[in-house]
CHARMM-style PDB file with segment names, atoms N, HN, CA, C and O in Angstrom:
ATOM      1  N   MET     1      10.005  -0.669 -13.425  1.00  0.00      PROA
ATOM      2  CA  MET     1       9.436  -0.790 -12.100  1.00  0.00      PROA
ATOM      3  C   MET     1      10.573  -1.059 -11.112  1.00  0.00      PROA
ATOM      4  O   MET     1      11.343  -2.006 -11.274  1.00  0.00      PROA
ATOM      5  N   ASP     2      10.663  -0.210 -10.089  1.00  0.00      PROA
ATOM      6  HN  ASP     2      10.038   0.560  -9.958  1.00  0.00      PROA
ATOM      7  CA  ASP     2      11.727  -0.376  -9.107  1.00  0.00      PROA
ATOM      8  C   ASP     2      11.194  -0.972  -7.805  1.00  0.00      PROA
ATOM      9  O   ASP     2      10.028  -1.358  -7.716  1.00  0.00      PROA
ATOM     10  N   LYS     3      12.065  -1.041  -6.798  1.00  0.00      PROA
ATOM     11  HN  LYS     3      13.012  -0.727  -6.870  1.00  0.00      PROA
ATOM     12  CA  LYS     3      11.694  -1.659  -5.534  1.00  0.00      PROA
ATOM     13  C   LYS     3      10.522  -0.949  -4.856  1.00  0.00      PROA
ATOM     14  O   LYS     3       9.663  -1.602  -4.263  1.00  0.00      PROA
ATOM     15  N   GLU     4      10.480   0.370  -4.939  1.00  0.00      PROA
ATOM     16  HN  GLU     4      11.178   0.900  -5.421  1.00  0.00      PROA
ATOM     17  CA  GLU     4       9.402   1.108  -4.276  1.00  0.00      PROA
ATOM     18  C   GLU     4       8.036   0.764  -4.882  1.00  0.00      PROA
ATOM     19  O   GLU     4       7.049   0.635  -4.158  1.00  0.00      PROA
ATOM     20  N   HSD     5       7.984   0.616  -6.202  1.00  0.00      PROA
ATOM     21  HN  HSD     5       8.786   0.721  -6.790  1.00  0.00      PROA
ATOM     22  CA  HSD     5       6.721   0.233  -6.843  1.00  0.00      PROA
ATOM     23  C   HSD     5       6.284  -1.169  -6.395  1.00  0.00      PROA
ATOM     24  O   HSD     5       5.104  -1.410  -6.141  1.00  0.00      PROA
ATOM     25  N   ILE     6       7.233  -2.064  -6.305  1.00  0.00      PROA
ATOM     26  HN  ILE     6       8.191  -1.868  -6.511  1.00  0.00      PROA
ATOM     27  CA  ILE     6       6.930  -3.432  -5.892  1.00  0.00      PROA
ATOM     28  C   ILE     6       6.470  -3.463  -4.439  1.00  0.00      PROA
ATOM     29  O   ILE     6       5.473  -4.105  -4.108  1.00  0.00      PROA
ATOM     30  N   LYS     7       7.204  -2.763  -3.574  1.00  0.00      PROA
ATOM     31  HN  LYS     7       8.014  -2.241  -3.843  1.00  0.00      PROA
ATOM     32  CA  LYS     7       6.822  -2.709  -2.161  1.00  0.00      PROA
ATOM     33  C   LYS     7       5.454  -2.048  -1.997  1.00  0.00      PROA
ATOM     34  O   LYS     7       4.637  -2.471  -1.179  1.00  0.00      PROA
ATOM     35  N   GLY     8       5.223  -1.011  -2.785  1.00  0.00      PROA
ATOM     36  HN  GLY     8       5.886  -0.667  -3.449  1.00  0.00      PROA
ATOM     37  CA  GLY     8       3.942  -0.319  -2.712  1.00  0.00      PROA
ATOM     38  C   GLY     8       2.783  -1.217  -3.123  1.00  0.00      PROA
ATOM     39  O   GLY     8       1.739  -1.233  -2.472  1.00  0.00      PROA
ATOM     40  N   ALA     9       2.972  -1.953  -4.193  1.00  0.00      PROA
ATOM     41  HN  ALA     9       3.821  -1.940  -4.721  1.00  0.00      PROA
ATOM     42  CA  ALA     9       1.915  -2.861  -4.653  1.00  0.00      PROA
ATOM     43  C   ALA     9       1.657  -3.960  -3.630  1.00  0.00      PROA
ATOM     44  O   ALA     9       0.508  -4.329  -3.384  1.00  0.00      PROA
ATOM     45  N   ALA    10       2.721  -4.479  -3.036  1.00  0.00      PROA
ATOM     46  HN  ALA    10       3.654  -4.179  -3.235  1.00  0.00      PROA
ATOM     47  CA  ALA    10       2.573  -5.536  -2.037  1.00  0.00      PROA
ATOM     48  C   ALA    10       1.856  -5.014  -0.789  1.00  0.00      PROA
ATOM     49  O   ALA    10       0.990  -5.692  -0.236  1.00  0.00      PROA
ATOM     50  N   LYS    11       2.219  -3.815  -0.355  1.00  0.00      PROA
ATOM     51  HN  LYS    11       2.922  -3.264  -0.805  1.00  0.00      PROA
ATOM     52  CA  LYS    11       1.597  -3.242   0.838  1.00  0.00      PROA
ATOM     53  C   LYS    11       0.129  -2.914   0.584  1.00  0.00      PROA
ATOM     54  O   LYS    11      -0.710  -3.086   1.469  1.00  0.00      PROA
ATOM     55  N   THR    12      -0.180  -2.442  -0.622  1.00  0.00      PROA
ATOM     56  HN  THR    12       0.502  -2.302  -1.340  1.00  0.00      PROA
ATOM     57  CA  THR    12      -1.571  -2.157  -0.969  1.00  0.00      PROA
ATOM     58  C   THR    12      -2.396  -3.441  -0.976  1.00  0.00      PROA
ATOM     59  O   THR    12      -3.521  -3.462  -0.477  1.00  0.00      PROA
ATOM     60  N   ALA    13      -1.844  -4.500  -1.537  1.00  0.00      PROA
ATOM     61  HN  ALA    13      -0.930  -4.482  -1.943  1.00  0.00      PROA
ATOM     62  CA  ALA    13      -2.545  -5.784  -1.558  1.00  0.00      PROA
ATOM     63  C   ALA    13      -2.755  -6.316  -0.141  1.00  0.00      PROA
ATOM     64  O   ALA    13      -3.830  -6.817   0.191  1.00  0.00      PROA
ATOM     65  N   GLU    14      -1.727  -6.203   0.683  1.00  0.00      PROA
ATOM     66  HN  GLU    14      -0.854  -5.796   0.413  1.00  0.00      PROA
ATOM     67  CA  GLU    14      -1.828  -6.631   2.070  1.00  0.00      PROA
ATOM     68  C   GLU    14      -2.918  -5.829   2.796  1.00  0.00      PROA
ATOM     69  O   GLU    14      -3.694  -6.374   3.580  1.00  0.00      PROA
ATOM     70  N   GLY    15      -2.953  -4.537   2.516  1.00  0.00      PROA
ATOM     71  HN  GLY    15      -2.322  -4.093   1.878  1.00  0.00      PROA
ATOM     72  CA  GLY    15      -3.967  -3.683   3.124  1.00  0.00      PROA
ATOM     73  C   GLY    15      -5.373  -4.061   2.703  1.00  0.00      PROA
ATOM     74  O   GLY    15      -6.296  -4.061   3.517  1.00  0.00      PROA
ATOM     75  N   ASN    16      -5.531  -4.382   1.431  1.00  0.00      PROA
ATOM     76  HN  ASN    16      -4.781  -4.382   0.770  1.00  0.00      PROA
ATOM     77  CA  ASN    16      -6.849  -4.808   0.936  1.00  0.00      PROA
ATOM     78  C   ASN    16      -7.322  -6.071   1.660  1.00  0.00      PROA
ATOM     79  O   ASN    16      -8.490  -6.190   2.029  1.00  0.00      PROA
ATOM     80  N   ILE    17      -6.408  -6.997   1.851  1.00  0.00      PROA
ATOM     81  HN  ILE    17      -5.459  -6.900   1.550  1.00  0.00      PROA
ATOM     82  CA  ILE    17      -6.747  -8.253   2.525  1.00  0.00      PROA
ATOM     83  C   ILE    17      -7.142  -7.989   3.977  1.00  0.00      PROA
ATOM     84  O   ILE    17      -8.154  -8.500   4.459  1.00  0.00      PROA
ATOM     85  N   LYS    18      -6.328  -7.184   4.670  1.00  0.00      PROA
ATOM     86  HN  LYS    18      -5.507  -6.769   4.280  1.00  0.00      PROA
ATOM     87  CA  LYS    18      -6.625  -6.883   6.073  1.00  0.00      PROA
ATOM     88  C   LYS    18      -7.946  -6.140   6.216  1.00  0.00      PROA
ATOM     89  O   LYS    18      -8.752  -6.440   7.097  1.00  0.00      PROA
ATOM     90  N   GLU    19      -8.154  -5.173   5.342  1.00  0.00      PROA
ATOM     91  HN  GLU    19      -7.500  -4.928   4.627  1.00  0.00      PROA
ATOM     92  CA  GLU    19      -9.388  -4.385   5.422  1.00  0.00      PROA
ATOM     93  C   GLU    19     -10.614  -5.271   5.198  1.00  0.00      PROA
ATOM     94  O   GLU    19     -11.596  -5.179   5.935  1.00  0.00      PROA
ATOM     95  N   THR    20     -10.553  -6.120   4.190  1.00  0.00      PROA
ATOM     96  HN  THR    20      -9.755  -6.195   3.592  1.00  0.00      PROA
ATOM     97  CA  THR    20     -11.662  -7.022   3.897  1.00  0.00      PROA
ATOM     98  C   THR    20     -11.892  -8.008   5.034  1.00  0.00      PROA
ATOM     99  O   THR    20     -13.032  -8.258   5.425  1.00  0.00      PROA
ATOM    100  N   ALA    21     -10.810  -8.566   5.564  1.00  0.00      PROA
ATOM    101  HN  ALA    21      -9.884  -8.364   5.247  1.00  0.00      PROA
ATOM    102  CA  ALA    21     -10.928  -9.508   6.675  1.00  0.00      PROA
ATOM    103  C   ALA    21     -11.533  -8.812   7.894  1.00  0.00      PROA
ATOM    104  O   ALA    21     -12.361  -9.386   8.601  1.00  0.00      PROA
ATOM    105  N   GLY    22     -11.114  -7.584   8.127  1.00  0.00      PROA
ATOM    106  HN  GLY    22     -10.441  -7.118   7.553  1.00  0.00      PROA
ATOM    107  CA  GLY    22     -11.655  -6.831   9.246  1.00  0.00      PROA
ATOM    108  C   GLY    22     -13.136  -6.559   9.091  1.00  0.00      PROA
ATOM    109  O   GLY    22     -13.896  -6.654  10.054  1.00  0.00      PROA
ATOM    110  N   LYS    23     -13.550  -6.219   7.874  1.00  0.00      PROA
ATOM    111  HN  LYS    23     -12.932  -6.141   7.091  1.00  0.00      PROA
ATOM    112  CA  LYS    23     -14.972  -5.974   7.618  1.00  0.00      PROA
ATOM    113  C   LYS    23     -15.784  -7.249   7.826  1.00  0.00      PROA
ATOM    114  O   LYS    23     -16.846  -7.218   8.448  1.00  0.00      PROA
ATOM    115  N   LEU    24     -15.285  -8.364   7.307  1.00  0.00      PROA
ATOM    116  HN  LEU    24     -14.422  -8.389   6.802  1.00  0.00      PROA
ATOM    117  CA  LEU    24     -16.007  -9.631   7.427  1.00  0.00      PROA
ATOM    118  C   LEU    24     -16.105 -10.102   8.869  1.00  0.00      PROA
ATOM    119  O   LEU    24     -17.121 -10.662   9.281  1.00  0.00      PROA
ATOM    120  N   ALA    25     -15.037  -9.870   9.637  1.00  0.00      PROA
ATOM    121  HN  ALA    25     -14.212  -9.415   9.302  1.00  0.00      PROA
ATOM    122  CA  ALA    25     -15.009 -10.343  11.017  1.00  0.00      PROA
ATOM    123  C   ALA    25     -15.604  -9.324  11.983  1.00  0.00      PROA
ATOM    124  O   ALA    25     -15.802  -9.623  13.161  1.00  0.00      PROA
ATOM    125  N   GLY    26     -15.887  -8.138  11.493  1.00  0.00      PROA
ATOM    126  HN  GLY    26     -15.727  -7.896  10.536  1.00  0.00      PROA
ATOM    127  CA  GLY    26     -16.399  -7.095  12.373  1.00  0.00      PROA
ATOM    128  C   GLY    26     -15.314  -6.522  13.276  1.00  0.00      PROA
ATOM    129  O   GLY    26     -15.608  -5.980  14.342  1.00  0.00      PROA
ATOM    130  N   ASP    27     -14.050  -6.643  12.842  1.00  0.00      PROA
ATOM    131  HN  ASP    27     -13.812  -7.083  11.976  1.00  0.00      PROA
ATOM    132  CA  ASP    27     -12.898  -6.189  13.619  1.00  0.00      PROA
ATOM    133  C   ASP    27     -12.444  -4.825  13.087  1.00  0.00      PROA
ATOM    134  O   ASP    27     -11.724  -4.745  12.091  1.00  0.00      PROA
ATOM    135  N   LYS    28     -12.868  -3.773  13.755  1.00  0.00      PROA
ATOM    136  HN  LYS    28     -13.452  -3.838  14.564  1.00  0.00      PROA
ATOM    137  CA  LYS    28     -12.549  -2.409  13.296  1.00  0.00      PROA
ATOM    138  C   LYS    28     -11.049  -2.136  13.331  1.00  0.00      PROA
ATOM    139  O   LYS    28     -10.531  -1.413  12.479  1.00  0.00      PROA
ATOM    140  N   SER    29     -10.351  -2.705  14.306  1.00  0.00      PROA
ATOM    141  HN  SER    29     -10.772  -3.292  14.998  1.00  0.00      PROA
ATOM    142  CA  SER    29      -8.910  -2.503  14.415  1.00  0.00      PROA
ATOM    143  C   SER    29      -8.185  -3.059  13.186  1.00  0.00      PROA
ATOM    144  O   SER    29      -7.325  -2.392  12.611  1.00  0.00      PROA
ATOM    145  N   LEU    30      -8.532  -4.263  12.798  1.00  0.00      PROA
ATOM    146  HN  LEU    30      -9.230  -4.805  13.265  1.00  0.00      PROA
ATOM    147  CA  LEU    30      -7.914  -4.885  11.627  1.00  0.00      PROA
ATOM    148  C   LEU    30      -8.279  -4.110  10.360  1.00  0.00      PROA
ATOM    149  O   LEU    30      -7.446  -3.929   9.472  1.00  0.00      PROA
ATOM    150  N   GLU    31      -9.513  -3.660  10.289  1.00  0.00      PROA
ATOM    151  HN  GLU    31     -10.190  -3.807  11.010  1.00  0.00      PROA
ATOM    152  CA  GLU    31      -9.956  -2.872   9.139  1.00  0.00      PROA
ATOM    153  C   GLU    31      -9.145  -1.578   9.029  1.00  0.00      PROA
ATOM    154  O   GLU    31      -8.743  -1.192   7.932  1.00  0.00      PROA
ATOM    155  N   MET    32      -8.906  -0.916  10.147  1.00  0.00      PROA
ATOM    156  HN  MET    32      -9.233  -1.230  11.038  1.00  0.00      PROA
ATOM    157  CA  MET    32      -8.140   0.338  10.140  1.00  0.00      PROA
ATOM    158  C   MET    32      -6.668   0.085   9.783  1.00  0.00      PROA
ATOM    159  O   MET    32      -6.043   0.886   9.088  1.00  0.00      PROA
ATOM    160  N   LYS    33      -6.127  -1.041  10.268  1.00  0.00      PROA
ATOM    161  HN  LYS    33      -6.635  -1.692  10.833  1.00  0.00      PROA
ATOM    162  CA  LYS    33      -4.751  -1.397   9.911  1.00  0.00      PROA
ATOM    163  C   LYS    33      -4.645  -1.623   8.404  1.00  0.00      PROA
ATOM    164  O   LYS    33      -3.650  -1.252   7.780  1.00  0.00      PROA
ATOM    165  N   GLY    34      -5.666  -2.226   7.836  1.00  0.00      PROA
ATOM    166  HN  GLY    34      -6.474  -2.527   8.343  1.00  0.00      PROA
ATOM    167  CA  GLY    34      -5.690  -2.450   6.390  1.00  0.00      PROA
ATOM    168  C   GLY    34      -5.712  -1.143   5.628  1.00  0.00      PROA
ATOM    169  O   GLY    34      -5.013  -0.994   4.626  1.00  0.00      PROA
ATOM    170  N   LYS    35      -6.504  -0.199   6.089  1.00  0.00      PROA
ATOM    171  HN  LYS    35      -7.072  -0.320   6.903  1.00  0.00      PROA
ATOM    172  CA  LYS    35      -6.560   1.108   5.433  1.00  0.00      PROA
ATOM    173  C   LYS    35      -5.218   1.821   5.544  1.00  0.00      PROA
ATOM    174  O   LYS    35      -4.778   2.471   4.595  1.00  0.00      PROA
ATOM    175  N   ALA    36      -4.566   1.701   6.699  1.00  0.00      PROA
ATOM    176  HN  ALA    36      -4.924   1.173   7.470  1.00  0.00      PROA
ATOM    177  CA  ALA    36      -3.250   2.313   6.880  1.00  0.00      PROA
ATOM    178  C   ALA    36      -2.223   1.684   5.941  1.00  0.00      PROA
ATOM    179  O   ALA    36      -1.402   2.387   5.352  1.00  0.00      PROA
ATOM    180  N   ASP    37      -2.271   0.366   5.804  1.00  0.00      PROA
ATOM    181  HN  ASP    37      -2.938  -0.205   6.282  1.00  0.00      PROA
ATOM    182  CA  ASP    37      -1.348  -0.331   4.898  1.00  0.00      PROA
ATOM    183  C   ASP    37      -1.581   0.107   3.450  1.00  0.00      PROA
ATOM    184  O   ASP    37      -0.629   0.298   2.693  1.00  0.00      PROA
ATOM    185  N   LYS    38      -2.851   0.262   3.073  1.00  0.00      PROA
ATOM    186  HN  LYS    38      -3.624   0.107   3.688  1.00  0.00      PROA
ATOM    187  CA  LYS    38      -3.156   0.716   1.711  1.00  0.00      PROA
ATOM    188  C   LYS    38      -2.591   2.112   1.479  1.00  0.00      PROA
ATOM    189  O   LYS    38      -2.049   2.391   0.410  1.00  0.00      PROA
ATOM    190  N   ALA    39      -2.712   2.979   2.462  1.00  0.00      PROA
ATOM    191  HN  ALA    39      -3.152   2.752   3.330  1.00  0.00      PROA
ATOM    192  CA  ALA    39      -2.177   4.335   2.340  1.00  0.00      PROA
ATOM    193  C   ALA    39      -0.657   4.304   2.206  1.00  0.00      PROA
ATOM    194  O   ALA    39      -0.080   5.039   1.405  1.00  0.00      PROA
ATOM    195  N   GLU    40      -0.008   3.439   3.005  1.00  0.00      PROA
ATOM    196  HN  GLU    40      -0.476   2.842   3.656  1.00  0.00      PROA
ATOM    197  CA  GLU    40       1.445   3.305   2.905  1.00  0.00      PROA
ATOM    198  C   GLU    40       1.851   2.793   1.525  1.00  0.00      PROA
ATOM    199  O   GLU    40       2.849   3.240   0.959  1.00  0.00      PROA
ATOM    200  N   GLY    41       1.085   1.871   0.997  1.00  0.00      PROA
ATOM    201  HN  GLY    41       0.274   1.508   1.457  1.00  0.00      PROA
ATOM    202  CA  GLY    41       1.374   1.346  -0.341  1.00  0.00      PROA
ATOM    203  C   GLY    41       1.290   2.426  -1.399  1.00  0.00      PROA
ATOM    204  O   GLY    41       2.123   2.475  -2.304  1.00  0.00      PROA
ATOM    205  N   LYS    42       0.294   3.294  -1.296  1.00  0.00      PROA
ATOM    206  HN  LYS    42      -0.382   3.254  -0.560  1.00  0.00      PROA
ATOM    207  CA  LYS    42       0.151   4.390  -2.250  1.00  0.00      PROA
ATOM    208  C   LYS    42       1.312   5.370  -2.132  1.00  0.00      PROA
ATOM    209  O   LYS    42       1.796   5.888  -3.138  1.00  0.00      PROA
ATOM    210  N   ILE    43       1.758   5.624  -0.904  1.00  0.00      PROA
ATOM    211  HN  ILE    43       1.364   5.203  -0.087  1.00  0.00      PROA
ATOM    212  CA  ILE    43       2.891   6.522  -0.688  1.00  0.00      PROA
ATOM    213  C   ILE    43       4.149   5.938  -1.303  1.00  0.00      PROA
ATOM    214  O   ILE    43       4.912   6.647  -1.959  1.00  0.00      PROA
ATOM    215  N   ARG    44       4.367   4.640  -1.093  1.00  0.00      PROA
ATOM    216  HN  ARG    44       3.747   4.064  -0.560  1.00  0.00      PROA
ATOM    217  CA  ARG    44       5.551   3.997  -1.677  1.00  0.00      PROA
ATOM    218  C   ARG    44       5.499   4.032  -3.207  1.00  0.00      PROA
ATOM    219  O   ARG    44       6.521   4.231  -3.863  1.00  0.00      PROA
ATOM    220  N   ASP    45       4.327   3.843  -3.757  1.00  0.00      PROA
ATOM    221  HN  ASP    45       3.496   3.682  -3.224  1.00  0.00      PROA
ATOM    222  CA  ASP    45       4.171   3.884  -5.207  1.00  0.00      PROA
ATOM    223  C   ASP    45       4.501   5.285  -5.734  1.00  0.00      PROA
ATOM    224  O   ASP    45       5.165   5.434  -6.760  1.00  0.00      PROA
ATOM    225  N   THR    46       4.031   6.295  -5.024  1.00  0.00      PROA
ATOM    226  HN  THR    46       3.492   6.175  -4.190  1.00  0.00      PROA
ATOM    227  CA  THR    46       4.326   7.673  -5.411  1.00  0.00      PROA
ATOM    228  C   THR    46       5.819   7.951  -5.295  1.00  0.00      PROA
ATOM    229  O   THR    46       6.392   8.631  -6.146  1.00  0.00      PROA
ATOM    230  N   ALA    47       6.450   7.429  -4.247  1.00  0.00      PROA
ATOM    231  HN  ALA    47       5.984   6.877  -3.556  1.00  0.00      PROA
ATOM    232  CA  ALA    47       7.899   7.599  -4.096  1.00  0.00      PROA
ATOM    233  C   ALA    47       8.630   6.959  -5.276  1.00  0.00      PROA
ATOM    234  O   ALA    47       9.618   7.504  -5.767  1.00  0.00      PROA
ATOM    235  N   GLY    48       8.151   5.822  -5.720  1.00  0.00      PROA
ATOM    236  HN  GLY    48       7.348   5.379  -5.320  1.00  0.00      PROA
ATOM    237  CA  GLY    48       8.738   5.177  -6.891  1.00  0.00      PROA
ATOM    238  C   GLY    48       8.585   6.028  -8.139  1.00  0.00      PROA
ATOM    239  O   GLY    48       9.494   6.096  -8.967  1.00  0.00      PROA
ATOM    240  N   ASP    49       7.433   6.677  -8.276  1.00  0.00      PROA
ATOM    241  HN  ASP    49       6.694   6.621  -7.603  1.00  0.00      PROA
ATOM    242  CA  ASP    49       7.221   7.572  -9.418  1.00  0.00      PROA
ATOM    243  C   ASP    49       8.203   8.743  -9.393  1.00  0.00      PROA
ATOM    244  O   ASP    49       8.738   9.141 -10.427  1.00  0.00      PROA
ATOM    245  N   VAL    50       8.430   9.286  -8.197  1.00  0.00      PROA
ATOM    246  HN  VAL    50       7.995   8.962  -7.357  1.00  0.00      PROA
ATOM    247  CA  VAL    50       9.376  10.407  -8.057  1.00  0.00      PROA
ATOM    248  C   VAL    50      10.783   9.945  -8.424  1.00  0.00      PROA
ATOM    249  O   VAL    50      11.509  10.643  -9.131  1.00  0.00      PROA
ATOM    250  N   LYS    51      11.162   8.761  -7.937  1.00  0.00      PROA
ATOM    251  HN  LYS    51      10.572   8.194  -7.362  1.00  0.00      PROA
ATOM    252  CA  LYS    51      12.483   8.236  -8.267  1.00  0.00      PROA
ATOM    253  C   LYS    51      12.627   8.052  -9.767  1.00  0.00      PROA
ATOM    254  O   LYS    51      13.662   8.391 -10.341  1.00  0.00      PROA
ATOM    255  N   ASP    52      11.595   7.519 -10.400  1.00  0.00      PROA
ATOM    256  HN  ASP    52      10.754   7.244  -9.934  1.00  0.00      PROA
ATOM    257  CA  ASP    52      11.628   7.327 -11.853  1.00  0.00      PROA
ATOM    258  C   ASP    52      11.794   8.649 -12.580  1.00  0.00      PROA
ATOM    259  O   ASP    52      12.534   8.738 -13.560  1.00  0.00      PROA
ATOM    260  N   ALA    53      11.105   9.674 -12.101  1.00  0.00      PROA
ATOM    261  HN  ALA    53      10.504   9.602 -11.305  1.00  0.00      PROA
ATOM    262  CA  ALA    53      11.183  10.981 -12.746  1.00  0.00      PROA
ATOM    263  C   ALA    53      12.617  11.535 -12.663  1.00  0.00      PROA
ATOM    264  O   ALA    53      13.109  12.129 -13.622  1.00  0.00      PROA
ATOM    265  N   PHE    54      13.271  11.342 -11.530  1.00  0.00      PROA
ATOM    266  HN  PHE    54      12.871  10.860 -10.750  1.00  0.00      PROA
ATOM    267  CA  PHE    54      14.636  11.829 -11.386  1.00  0.00      PROA
ATOM    268  C   PHE    54      15.628  11.022 -12.220  1.00  0.00      PROA
ATOM    269  O   PHE    54      16.618  11.564 -12.711  1.00  0.00      PROA
ATOM    270  N   LYS    55      15.358   9.723 -12.377  1.00  0.00      PROA
ATOM    271  HN  LYS    55      14.554   9.283 -11.978  1.00  0.00      PROA
ATOM    272  CA  LYS    55      16.241   8.884 -13.188  1.00  0.00      PROA
ATOM    273  C   LYS    55      16.203   9.289 -14.654  1.00  0.00      PROA
ATOM    274  O   LYS    55      17.204   9.182 -15.362  1.00  0.00      PROA
ATOM    275  N   LYS    56      15.038   9.757 -15.107  1.00  0.00      PROA
ATOM    276  HN  LYS    56      14.224   9.844 -14.532  1.00  0.00      PROA
ATOM    277  CA  LYS    56      14.879  10.118 -16.520  1.00  0.00      PROA
ATOM    278  C   LYS    56      15.574  11.422 -16.861  1.00  0.00      PROA
ATOM    279  O   LYS    56      15.853  11.689 -18.029  1.00  0.00      PROA
ATOM    280  N   LYS    57      15.860  12.242 -15.846  1.00  0.00      PROA
ATOM    281  HN  LYS    57      15.634  12.025 -14.896  1.00  0.00      PROA
ATOM    282  CA  LYS    57      16.501  13.550 -16.107  1.00  0.00      PROA
ATOM    283  C   LYS    57      17.968  13.453 -16.213  1.00  0.00      PROA
ATOM    284  OT1 LYS    57      18.640  14.462 -16.429  1.00  0.00      PROA
TER     285      LYS     57
END
């Protein structure tokens, strides 16, 4: 597991928290920020997978 996987997992977790908090508070802006953070986390995780694939070659 490299830095991108760690950053991705952290950003996804942060996004989950923001999204849930936004839903509970009725704050659509916070909810959307959470969804954006989750998407960024998934992208970082995928980038980590690509890096891993290149390291193995």
